PQR file of N, CA, C, O and H, with PARSE charges and radii, in Angstrom:
ATOM      1  N   MET A   1     -23.216 143.649 188.192 -0.4000 1.5000
ATOM      2  CA  MET A   1     -22.576 142.342 188.148 -0.0000 2.0000
ATOM      3  C   MET A   1     -23.476 141.341 188.860  0.5500 1.7000
ATOM      4  O   MET A   1     -23.972 141.608 189.954 -0.5500 1.4000
ATOM      5  N   ASN A   2     -23.678 140.204 188.241 -0.4000 1.5000
ATOM      6  CA  ASN A   2     -24.538 139.179 188.802 -0.0000 2.0000
ATOM      7  C   ASN A   2     -23.774 137.862 188.869  0.5500 1.7000
ATOM      8  O   ASN A   2     -24.161 136.879 188.237 -0.5500 1.4000
ATOM      9  H   ASN A   2     -23.275 139.987 187.352  0.4000 1.0000
ATOM     10  N   THR A   3     -22.696 137.847 189.634 -0.4000 1.5000
ATOM     11  CA  THR A   3     -21.859 136.667 189.784 -0.0000 2.0000
ATOM     12  C   THR A   3     -22.425 135.765 190.871  0.5500 1.7000
ATOM     13  O   THR A   3     -22.769 136.244 191.951 -0.5500 1.4000
ATOM     14  H   THR A   3     -22.382 138.645 190.148  0.4000 1.0000
ATOM     15  N   LYS A   4     -22.525 134.495 190.606 -0.4000 1.5000
ATOM     16  CA  LYS A   4     -23.003 133.517 191.595 -0.0000 2.0000
ATOM     17  C   LYS A   4     -21.813 132.725 192.112  0.5500 1.7000
ATOM     18  O   LYS A   4     -21.076 132.119 191.334 -0.5500 1.4000
ATOM     19  H   LYS A   4     -22.246 134.107 189.728  0.4000 1.0000
ATOM     20  N   LEU A   5     -21.626 132.730 193.434 -0.4000 1.5000
ATOM     21  CA  LEU A   5     -20.549 131.993 194.077 -0.0000 2.0000
ATOM     22  C   LEU A   5     -21.134 131.139 195.194  0.5500 1.7000
ATOM     23  O   LEU A   5     -22.268 131.361 195.618 -0.5500 1.4000
ATOM     24  H   LEU A   5     -22.224 133.222 194.066  0.4000 1.0000
ATOM     25  N   THR A   6     -20.369 130.167 195.670 -0.4000 1.5000
ATOM     26  CA  THR A   6     -20.827 129.245 196.695 -0.0000 2.0000
ATOM     27  C   THR A   6     -20.180 129.573 198.031  0.5500 1.7000
ATOM     28  O   THR A   6     -18.956 129.557 198.162 -0.5500 1.4000
ATOM     29  H   THR A   6     -19.448 129.986 195.325  0.4000 1.0000
ATOM     30  N   MET A   7     -21.015 129.872 199.023 -0.4000 1.5000
ATOM     31  CA  MET A   7     -20.533 130.180 200.366 -0.0000 2.0000
ATOM     32  C   MET A   7     -20.501 128.901 201.193  0.5500 1.7000
ATOM     33  O   MET A   7     -21.505 128.196 201.293 -0.5500 1.4000
ATOM     34  H   MET A   7     -22.009 129.885 198.917  0.4000 1.0000
ATOM     35  N   ILE A   8     -19.352 128.604 201.783 -0.4000 1.5000
ATOM     36  CA  ILE A   8     -19.204 127.496 202.734 -0.0000 2.0000
ATOM     37  C   ILE A   8     -19.180 128.152 204.105  0.5500 1.7000
ATOM     38  O   ILE A   8     -18.395 129.075 204.320 -0.5500 1.4000
ATOM     39  H   ILE A   8     -18.537 129.177 201.702  0.4000 1.0000
ATOM     40  N   TYR A   9     -20.012 127.708 205.039 -0.4000 1.5000
ATOM     41  CA  TYR A   9     -20.044 128.396 206.334 -0.0000 2.0000
ATOM     42  C   TYR A   9     -20.310 127.428 207.480  0.5500 1.7000
ATOM     43  O   TYR A   9     -20.846 126.337 207.288 -0.5500 1.4000
ATOM     44  H   TYR A   9     -20.650 126.958 204.864  0.4000 1.0000
ATOM     45  N   TRP A  10     -19.920 127.861 208.679 -0.4000 1.5000
ATOM     46  CA  TRP A  10     -20.115 127.084 209.897 -0.0000 2.0000
ATOM     47  C   TRP A  10     -20.124 128.039 211.079  0.5500 1.7000
ATOM     48  O   TRP A  10     -19.687 129.184 210.966 -0.5500 1.4000
ATOM     49  H   TRP A  10     -19.485 128.747 208.835  0.4000 1.0000
ATOM     50  N   GLN A  11     -20.613 127.572 212.192 -0.4000 1.5000
ATOM     51  CA  GLN A  11     -20.704 128.411 213.379 -0.0000 2.0000
ATOM     52  C   GLN A  11     -19.661 127.994 214.402  0.5500 1.7000
ATOM     53  O   GLN A  11     -19.531 126.814 214.729 -0.5500 1.4000
ATOM     54  H   GLN A  11     -20.968 126.641 212.284  0.4000 1.0000
ATOM     55  N   SER A  12     -18.911 128.989 214.909 -0.4000 1.5000
ATOM     56  CA  SER A  12     -17.980 128.759 216.010 -0.0000 2.0000
ATOM     57  C   SER A  12     -18.687 129.175 217.299  0.5500 1.7000
ATOM     58  O   SER A  12     -19.897 129.401 217.296 -0.5500 1.4000
ATOM     59  H   SER A  12     -19.017 129.948 214.643  0.4000 1.0000
ATOM     60  N   ASN A  13     -17.954 129.274 218.377 -0.4000 1.5000
ATOM     61  CA  ASN A  13     -18.565 129.682 219.643 -0.0000 2.0000
ATOM     62  C   ASN A  13     -19.106 131.109 219.596  0.5500 1.7000
ATOM     63  O   ASN A  13     -20.134 131.399 220.209 -0.5500 1.4000
ATOM     64  H   ASN A  13     -16.971 129.090 218.379  0.4000 1.0000
ATOM     65  N   LEU A  14     -18.428 132.001 218.877 -0.4000 1.5000
ATOM     66  CA  LEU A  14     -18.813 133.415 218.875 -0.0000 2.0000
ATOM     67  C   LEU A  14     -19.344 133.927 217.548  0.5500 1.7000
ATOM     68  O   LEU A  14     -20.176 134.834 217.537 -0.5500 1.4000
ATOM     69  H   LEU A  14     -17.593 131.766 218.379  0.4000 1.0000
ATOM     70  N   PHE A  15     -18.893 133.377 216.432 -0.4000 1.5000
ATOM     71  CA  PHE A  15     -19.194 133.945 215.129 -0.0000 2.0000
ATOM     72  C   PHE A  15     -19.587 132.863 214.126  0.5500 1.7000
ATOM     73  O   PHE A  15     -19.353 131.673 214.335 -0.5500 1.4000
ATOM     74  H   PHE A  15     -18.217 132.640 216.441  0.4000 1.0000
ATOM     75  N   TRP A  16     -20.188 133.317 213.039 -0.4000 1.5000
ATOM     76  CA  TRP A  16     -20.337 132.500 211.841 -0.0000 2.0000
ATOM     77  C   TRP A  16     -19.088 132.730 211.007  0.5500 1.7000
ATOM     78  O   TRP A  16     -18.689 133.876 210.799 -0.5500 1.4000
ATOM     79  H   TRP A  16     -20.379 134.284 212.869  0.4000 1.0000
ATOM     80  N   LEU A  17     -18.471 131.675 210.532 -0.4000 1.5000
ATOM     81  CA  LEU A  17     -17.267 131.744 209.709 -0.0000 2.0000
ATOM     82  C   LEU A  17     -17.602 131.216 208.329  0.5500 1.7000
ATOM     83  O   LEU A  17     -18.440 130.326 208.180 -0.5500 1.4000
ATOM     84  H   LEU A  17     -18.795 130.744 210.701  0.4000 1.0000
ATOM     85  N   GLY A  18     -16.944 131.767 207.318 -0.4000 1.5000
ATOM     86  CA  GLY A  18     -17.231 131.281 205.984 -0.0000 2.0000
ATOM     87  C   GLY A  18     -16.162 131.649 204.987  0.5500 1.7000
ATOM     88  O   GLY A  18     -15.316 132.509 205.232 -0.5500 1.4000
ATOM     89  H   GLY A  18     -16.263 132.490 207.438  0.4000 1.0000
ATOM     90  N   LYS A  19     -16.224 130.974 203.854 -0.4000 1.5000
ATOM     91  CA  LYS A  19     -15.314 131.239 202.741 -0.0000 2.0000
ATOM     92  C   LYS A  19     -16.059 130.955 201.450  0.5500 1.7000
ATOM     93  O   LYS A  19     -17.164 130.412 201.457 -0.5500 1.4000
ATOM     94  H   LYS A  19     -16.912 130.276 203.655  0.4000 1.0000
ATOM     95  N   LEU A  20     -15.441 131.330 200.350 -0.4000 1.5000
ATOM     96  CA  LEU A  20     -16.037 131.088 199.042 -0.0000 2.0000
ATOM     97  C   LEU A  20     -15.392 129.861 198.419  0.5500 1.7000
ATOM     98  O   LEU A  20     -14.168 129.782 198.319 -0.5500 1.4000
ATOM     99  H   LEU A  20     -14.544 131.771 200.344  0.4000 1.0000
ATOM    100  N   LEU A  21     -16.211 128.908 198.002 -0.4000 1.5000
ATOM    101  CA  LEU A  21     -15.708 127.669 197.409 -0.0000 2.0000
ATOM    102  C   LEU A  21     -14.832 127.959 196.204  0.5500 1.7000
ATOM    103  O   LEU A  21     -13.799 127.317 196.016 -0.5500 1.4000
ATOM    104  H   LEU A  21     -17.206 128.973 198.083  0.4000 1.0000
ATOM    105  N   GLU A  22     -15.237 128.920 195.388 -0.4000 1.5000
ATOM    106  CA  GLU A  22     -14.496 129.236 194.166 -0.0000 2.0000
ATOM    107  C   GLU A  22     -13.219 130.038 194.438  0.5500 1.7000
ATOM    108  O   GLU A  22     -12.318 130.062 193.600 -0.5500 1.4000
ATOM    109  H   GLU A  22     -16.077 129.442 195.541  0.4000 1.0000
ATOM    110  N   TYR A  23     -13.134 130.685 195.586 -0.4000 1.5000
ATOM    111  CA  TYR A  23     -11.967 131.492 195.983 -0.0000 2.0000
ATOM    112  C   TYR A  23     -11.628 131.169 197.436  0.5500 1.7000
ATOM    113  O   TYR A  23     -11.936 131.967 198.321 -0.5500 1.4000
ATOM    114  H   TYR A  23     -13.867 130.665 196.267  0.4000 1.0000
ATOM    115  N   PRO A  24     -11.003 130.022 197.707 -0.5600 1.5000
ATOM    116  CA  PRO A  24     -10.798 129.580 199.094  0.2800 2.0000
ATOM    117  C   PRO A  24      -9.909 130.499 199.924  0.5500 1.7000
ATOM    118  O   PRO A  24      -9.885 130.381 201.150 -0.5500 1.4000
ATOM    119  N   ASP A  25      -9.179 131.410 199.285 -0.4000 1.5000
ATOM    120  CA  ASP A  25      -8.369 132.363 200.051 -0.0000 2.0000
ATOM    121  C   ASP A  25      -9.221 133.443 200.702  0.5500 1.7000
ATOM    122  O   ASP A  25      -8.761 134.123 201.620 -0.5500 1.4000
ATOM    123  H   ASP A  25      -9.199 131.506 198.290  0.4000 1.0000
ATOM    124  N   ILE A  26     -10.451 133.610 200.243 -0.4000 1.5000
ATOM    125  CA  ILE A  26     -11.344 134.616 200.819 -0.0000 2.0000
ATOM    126  C   ILE A  26     -12.113 133.968 201.961  0.5500 1.7000
ATOM    127  O   ILE A  26     -12.952 133.092 201.746 -0.5500 1.4000
ATOM    128  H   ILE A  26     -10.825 133.058 199.497  0.4000 1.0000
ATOM    129  N   MET A  27     -11.816 134.411 203.177 -0.4000 1.5000
ATOM    130  CA  MET A  27     -12.471 133.883 204.378 -0.0000 2.0000
ATOM    131  C   MET A  27     -12.764 135.040 205.307  0.5500 1.7000
ATOM    132  O   MET A  27     -11.951 135.956 205.434 -0.5500 1.4000
ATOM    133  H   MET A  27     -11.135 135.122 203.352  0.4000 1.0000
ATOM    134  N   THR A  28     -13.918 135.012 205.958 -0.4000 1.5000
ATOM    135  CA  THR A  28     -14.272 136.084 206.880 -0.0000 2.0000
ATOM    136  C   THR A  28     -15.252 135.551 207.921  0.5500 1.7000
ATOM    137  O   THR A  28     -15.518 134.351 207.983 -0.5500 1.4000
ATOM    138  H   THR A  28     -14.578 134.268 205.854  0.4000 1.0000
ATOM    139  N   GLN A  29     -15.781 136.458 208.732 -0.4000 1.5000
ATOM    140  CA  GLN A  29     -16.701 136.078 209.796 -0.0000 2.0000
ATOM    141  C   GLN A  29     -17.797 137.119 209.940  0.5500 1.7000
ATOM    142  O   GLN A  29     -17.706 138.215 209.387 -0.5500 1.4000
ATOM    143  H   GLN A  29     -15.565 137.433 208.681  0.4000 1.0000
ATOM    144  N   GLY A  30     -18.826 136.769 210.686 -0.4000 1.5000
ATOM    145  CA  GLY A  30     -19.906 137.693 210.984 -0.0000 2.0000
ATOM    146  C   GLY A  30     -20.649 137.232 212.221  0.5500 1.7000
ATOM    147  O   GLY A  30     -20.641 136.047 212.553 -0.5500 1.4000
ATOM    148  H   GLY A  30     -18.900 135.878 211.136  0.4000 1.0000
ATOM    149  N   GLU A  31     -21.291 138.167 212.902 -0.4000 1.5000
ATOM    150  CA  GLU A  31     -22.070 137.812 214.090 -0.0000 2.0000
ATOM    151  C   GLU A  31     -23.361 137.102 213.702  0.5500 1.7000
ATOM    152  O   GLU A  31     -23.918 136.348 214.500 -0.5500 1.4000
ATOM    153  H   GLU A  31     -21.297 139.130 212.631  0.4000 1.0000
ATOM    154  N   THR A  32     -23.842 137.340 212.474 -0.4000 1.5000
ATOM    155  CA  THR A  32     -25.034 136.670 211.951 -0.0000 2.0000
ATOM    156  C   THR A  32     -24.707 136.114 210.570  0.5500 1.7000
ATOM    157  O   THR A  32     -23.700 136.490 209.970 -0.5500 1.4000
ATOM    158  H   THR A  32     -23.390 137.953 211.827  0.4000 1.0000
ATOM    159  N   LEU A  33     -25.544 135.232 210.070 -0.4000 1.5000
ATOM    160  CA  LEU A  33     -25.346 134.717 208.715 -0.0000 2.0000
ATOM    161  C   LEU A  33     -25.442 135.840 207.687  0.5500 1.7000
ATOM    162  O   LEU A  33     -24.708 135.845 206.699 -0.5500 1.4000
ATOM    163  H   LEU A  33     -26.362 134.926 210.558  0.4000 1.0000
ATOM    164  N   GLU A  34     -26.340 136.786 207.917 -0.4000 1.5000
ATOM    165  CA  GLU A  34     -26.493 137.912 206.994 -0.0000 2.0000
ATOM    166  C   GLU A  34     -25.220 138.760 206.962  0.5500 1.7000
ATOM    167  O   GLU A  34     -24.771 139.177 205.894 -0.5500 1.4000
ATOM    168  H   GLU A  34     -26.937 136.782 208.720  0.4000 1.0000
ATOM    169  N   GLU A  35     -24.641 139.014 208.146 -0.4000 1.5000
ATOM    170  CA  GLU A  35     -23.403 139.792 208.205 -0.0000 2.0000
ATOM    171  C   GLU A  35     -22.259 139.032 207.545  0.5500 1.7000
ATOM    172  O   GLU A  35     -21.445 139.631 206.841 -0.5500 1.4000
ATOM    173  H   GLU A  35     -25.006 138.676 209.013  0.4000 1.0000
ATOM    174  N   LEU A  36     -22.186 137.737 207.761 -0.4000 1.5000
ATOM    175  CA  LEU A  36     -21.163 136.919 207.113 -0.0000 2.0000
ATOM    176  C   LEU A  36     -21.281 137.019 205.599  0.5500 1.7000
ATOM    177  O   LEU A  36     -20.277 137.209 204.913 -0.5500 1.4000
ATOM    178  H   LEU A  36     -22.847 137.251 208.333  0.4000 1.0000
ATOM    179  N   GLU A  37     -22.494 136.895 205.070 -0.4000 1.5000
ATOM    180  CA  GLU A  37     -22.685 136.978 203.626 -0.0000 2.0000
ATOM    181  C   GLU A  37     -22.260 138.342 203.086  0.5500 1.7000
ATOM    182  O   GLU A  37     -21.606 138.416 202.045 -0.5500 1.4000
ATOM    183  H   GLU A  37     -23.310 136.741 205.627  0.4000 1.0000
ATOM    184  N   GLU A  38     -22.619 139.410 203.773 -0.4000 1.5000
ATOM    185  CA  GLU A  38     -22.213 140.756 203.345 -0.0000 2.0000
ATOM    186  C   GLU A  38     -20.693 140.910 203.397  0.5500 1.7000
ATOM    187  O   GLU A  38     -20.097 141.504 202.498 -0.5500 1.4000
ATOM    188  H   GLU A  38     -23.150 139.350 204.618  0.4000 1.0000
ATOM    189  N   ASN A  39     -20.068 140.379 204.445 -0.4000 1.5000
ATOM    190  CA  ASN A  39     -18.611 140.467 204.568 -0.0000 2.0000
ATOM    191  C   ASN A  39     -17.913 139.695 203.454  0.5500 1.7000
ATOM    192  O   ASN A  39     -16.888 140.143 202.941 -0.5500 1.4000
ATOM    193  H   ASN A  39     -20.552 139.897 205.175  0.4000 1.0000
ATOM    194  N   LEU A  40     -18.456 138.539 203.073 -0.4000 1.5000
ATOM    195  CA  LEU A  40     -17.882 137.776 201.963 -0.0000 2.0000
ATOM    196  C   LEU A  40     -18.036 138.533 200.647  0.5500 1.7000
ATOM    197  O   LEU A  40     -17.119 138.544 199.826 -0.5500 1.4000
ATOM    198  H   LEU A  40     -19.289 138.174 203.489  0.4000 1.0000
ATOM    199  N   LYS A  41     -19.188 139.165 200.443 -0.4000 1.5000
ATOM    200  CA  LYS A  41     -19.387 139.967 199.231 -0.0000 2.0000
ATOM    201  C   LYS A  41     -18.384 141.118 199.185  0.5500 1.7000
ATOM    202  O   LYS A  41     -17.784 141.377 198.141 -0.5500 1.4000
ATOM    203  H   LYS A  41     -19.933 139.156 201.110  0.4000 1.0000
ATOM    204  N   ASP A  42     -18.200 141.806 200.310 -0.4000 1.5000
ATOM    205  CA  ASP A  42     -17.241 142.915 200.370 -0.0000 2.0000
ATOM    206  C   ASP A  42     -15.821 142.428 200.090  0.5500 1.7000
ATOM    207  O   ASP A  42     -15.077 143.065 199.345 -0.5500 1.4000
ATOM    208  H   ASP A  42     -18.687 141.595 201.158  0.4000 1.0000
ATOM    209  N   ALA A  43     -15.446 141.294 200.691 -0.4000 1.5000
ATOM    210  CA  ALA A  43     -14.102 140.751 200.493 -0.0000 2.0000
ATOM    211  C   ALA A  43     -13.885 140.379 199.026  0.5500 1.7000
ATOM    212  O   ALA A  43     -12.807 140.613 198.479 -0.5500 1.4000
ATOM    213  H   ALA A  43     -16.050 140.776 201.296  0.4000 1.0000
ATOM    214  N   TYR A  44     -14.898 139.805 198.393 -0.4000 1.5000
ATOM    215  CA  TYR A  44     -14.793 139.454 196.980 -0.0000 2.0000
ATOM    216  C   TYR A  44     -14.630 140.710 196.133  0.5500 1.7000
ATOM    217  O   TYR A  44     -13.782 140.747 195.242 -0.5500 1.4000
ATOM    218  H   TYR A  44     -15.774 139.615 198.837  0.4000 1.0000
ATOM    219  N   GLN A  45     -15.426 141.729 196.397 -0.4000 1.5000
ATOM    220  CA  GLN A  45     -15.327 142.972 195.630 -0.0000 2.0000
ATOM    221  C   GLN A  45     -13.945 143.598 195.770  0.5500 1.7000
ATOM    222  O   GLN A  45     -13.385 144.093 194.791 -0.5500 1.4000
ATOM    223  H   GLN A  45     -16.115 141.699 197.120  0.4000 1.0000
ATOM    224  N   MET A  46     -13.392 143.578 196.978 -0.4000 1.5000
ATOM    225  CA  MET A  46     -12.044 144.126 197.172 -0.0000 2.0000
ATOM    226  C   MET A  46     -11.015 143.311 196.413  0.5500 1.7000
ATOM    227  O   MET A  46     -10.039 143.862 195.903 -0.5500 1.4000
ATOM    228  H   MET A  46     -13.846 143.176 197.773  0.4000 1.0000
ATOM    229  N   MET A  47     -11.226 141.982 196.332 -0.4000 1.5000
ATOM    230  CA  MET A  47     -10.274 141.126 195.638 -0.0000 2.0000
ATOM    231  C   MET A  47     -10.262 141.396 194.138  0.5500 1.7000
ATOM    232  O   MET A  47      -9.194 141.462 193.529 -0.5500 1.4000
ATOM    233  H   MET A  47     -12.018 141.535 196.746  0.4000 1.0000
ATOM    234  N   VAL A  48     -11.427 141.550 193.543 -0.4000 1.5000
ATOM    235  CA  VAL A  48     -11.465 141.727 192.092 -0.0000 2.0000
ATOM    236  C   VAL A  48     -11.103 143.141 191.668  0.5500 1.7000
ATOM    237  O   VAL A  48     -10.639 143.338 190.545 -0.5500 1.4000
ATOM    238  H   VAL A  48     -12.295 141.496 194.038  0.4000 1.0000
ATOM    239  N   MET A  49     -11.297 144.116 192.519 -0.4000 1.5000
ATOM    240  CA  MET A  49     -10.890 145.515 192.305 -0.0000 2.0000
ATOM    241  C   MET A  49     -10.922 145.924 190.836  0.5500 1.7000
ATOM    242  O   MET A  49      -9.885 146.202 190.233 -0.5500 1.4000
ATOM    243  H   MET A  49     -11.674 143.956 193.432  0.4000 1.0000
ATOM    244  N   GLU A  50     -12.096 145.956 190.287 -0.4000 1.5000
ATOM    245  CA  GLU A  50     -12.244 146.282 188.878 -0.0000 2.0000
ATOM    246  C   GLU A  50     -11.792 147.699 188.538  0.5500 1.7000
ATOM    247  O   GLU A  50     -11.493 147.987 187.379 -0.5500 1.4000
ATOM    248  H   GLU A  50     -12.938 145.731 190.778  0.4000 1.0000
ATOM    249  N   GLU A  51     -11.739 148.577 189.517 -0.4000 1.5000
ATOM    250  CA  GLU A  51     -11.441 149.969 189.232 -0.0000 2.0000
ATOM    251  C   GLU A  51     -10.026 150.379 189.643  0.5500 1.7000
ATOM    252  O   GLU A  51      -9.804 151.527 190.027 -0.5500 1.4000
ATOM    253  H   GLU A  51     -11.982 148.343 190.458  0.4000 1.0000
ATOM    254  N   VAL A  52      -9.085 149.465 189.568 -0.4000 1.5000
ATOM    255  CA  VAL A  52      -7.697 149.814 189.875 -0.0000 2.0000
ATOM    256  C   VAL A  52      -7.167 150.682 188.734  0.5500 1.7000
ATOM    257  O   VAL A  52      -7.255 150.286 187.572 -0.5500 1.4000
ATOM    258  H   VAL A  52      -9.266 148.533 189.257  0.4000 1.0000
ATOM    259  N   PRO A  53      -6.618 151.862 189.046 -0.5600 1.5000
ATOM    260  CA  PRO A  53      -6.127 152.740 187.979  0.2800 2.0000
ATOM    261  C   PRO A  53      -4.909 152.149 187.283  0.5500 1.7000
ATOM    262  O   PRO A  53      -4.214 151.298 187.838 -0.5500 1.4000
ATOM    263  N   ASP A  54      -4.659 152.613 186.055 -0.4000 1.5000
ATOM    264  CA  ASP A  54      -3.520 152.124 185.278 -0.0000 2.0000
ATOM    265  C   ASP A  54      -2.187 152.431 185.951  0.5500 1.7000
ATOM    266  O   ASP A  54      -1.227 151.676 185.794 -0.5500 1.4000
ATOM    267  H   ASP A  54      -5.224 153.304 185.605  0.4000 1.0000
ATOM    268  N   ARG A  55      -2.119 153.505 186.680 -0.4000 1.5000
ATOM    269  CA  ARG A  55      -0.859 153.917 187.302 -0.0000 2.0000
ATOM    270  C   ARG A  55      -0.806 153.493 188.766  0.5500 1.7000
ATOM    271  O   ARG A  55      -0.585 154.327 189.644 -0.5500 1.4000
ATOM    272  H   ARG A  55      -2.899 154.118 186.807  0.4000 1.0000
ATOM    273  N   TYR A  56      -1.007 152.212 189.036 -0.4000 1.5000
ATOM    274  CA  TYR A  56      -0.931 151.721 190.412 -0.0000 2.0000
ATOM    275  C   TYR A  56       0.509 151.419 190.783  0.5500 1.7000
ATOM    276  O   TYR A  56       1.376 151.322 189.915 -0.5500 1.4000
ATOM    277  H   TYR A  56      -1.187 151.535 188.323  0.4000 1.0000
ATOM    278  N   ARG A  57       0.758 151.272 192.072 -0.4000 1.5000
ATOM    279  CA  ARG A  57       2.093 150.941 192.593 -0.0000 2.0000
ATOM    280  C   ARG A  57       2.033 149.619 193.349  0.5500 1.7000
ATOM    281  O   ARG A  57       0.978 149.204 193.828 -0.5500 1.4000
ATOM    282  H   ARG A  57       0.054 151.352 192.777  0.4000 1.0000
ATOM    283  N   LEU A  58       3.184 148.975 193.444 -0.4000 1.5000
ATOM    284  CA  LEU A  58       3.317 147.738 194.209 -0.0000 2.0000
ATOM    285  C   LEU A  58       4.336 147.939 195.315  0.5500 1.7000
ATOM    286  O   LEU A  58       5.323 148.652 195.138 -0.5500 1.4000
ATOM    287  H   LEU A  58       4.041 149.312 193.056  0.4000 1.0000
ATOM    288  N   LYS A  59       4.098 147.316 196.442 -0.4000 1.5000
ATOM    289  CA  LYS A  59       5.061 147.360 197.542 -0.0000 2.0000
ATOM    290  C   LYS A  59       4.924 146.050 198.305  0.5500 1.7000
ATOM    291  O   LYS A  59       3.825 145.666 198.706 -0.5500 1.4000
ATOM    292  H   LYS A  59       3.296 146.737 196.586  0.4000 1.0000
ATOM    293  N   GLU A  60       6.034 145.374 198.500 -0.4000 1.5000
ATOM    294  CA  GLU A  60       6.031 144.147 199.274 -0.0000 2.0000
ATOM    295  C   GLU A  60       6.071 144.512 200.748  0.5500 1.7000
ATOM    296  O   GLU A  60       6.851 145.371 201.160 -0.5500 1.4000
ATOM    297  H   GLU A  60       6.927 145.686 198.174  0.4000 1.0000
ATOM    298  N   ILE A  61       5.228 143.856 201.545 -0.4000 1.5000
ATOM    299  CA  ILE A  61       5.206 144.105 202.989 -0.0000 2.0000
ATOM    300  C   ILE A  61       5.417 142.785 203.722  0.5500 1.7000
ATOM    301  O   ILE A  61       5.139 141.711 203.188 -0.5500 1.4000
ATOM    302  H   ILE A  61       4.595 143.157 201.211  0.4000 1.0000
ATOM    303  N   SER A  62       5.905 142.881 204.933 -0.4000 1.5000
ATOM    304  CA  SER A  62       6.108 141.699 205.768 -0.0000 2.0000
ATOM    305  C   SER A  62       5.005 141.632 206.818  0.5500 1.7000
ATOM    306  O   SER A  62       4.637 142.640 207.422 -0.5500 1.4000
ATOM    307  H   SER A  62       6.131 143.753 205.366  0.4000 1.0000
ATOM    308  N   LEU A  63       4.496 140.445 207.019 -0.4000 1.5000
ATOM    309  CA  LEU A  63       3.450 140.246 208.025 -0.0000 2.0000
ATOM    310  C   LEU A  63       3.958 139.381 209.143  0.5500 1.7000
ATOM    311  O   LEU A  63       3.223 139.099 210.089 -0.5500 1.4000
ATOM    312  H   LEU A  63       4.794 139.626 206.528  0.4000 1.0000
TER
END
C-alpha cells in the first residue's frame, strides 16, 4: 500500500504530537519526529484493519 497522508505536528514540553489531516481522529505522540511518524502509521493501519475476519463481533464499552 502506498497511501500518502498529511501529518500535522507540533512539539510540547515532553513530546512531539501529531495527527493526520485526512483523519483528524487519529492523534498520537512520540519522543522524536521519527517515532511520531511511525506511531501515526501504526494508528492508521489499526484504523483501516484490512484483515478483519467476516465473523467479527461488536461490543459497546464505556470509557
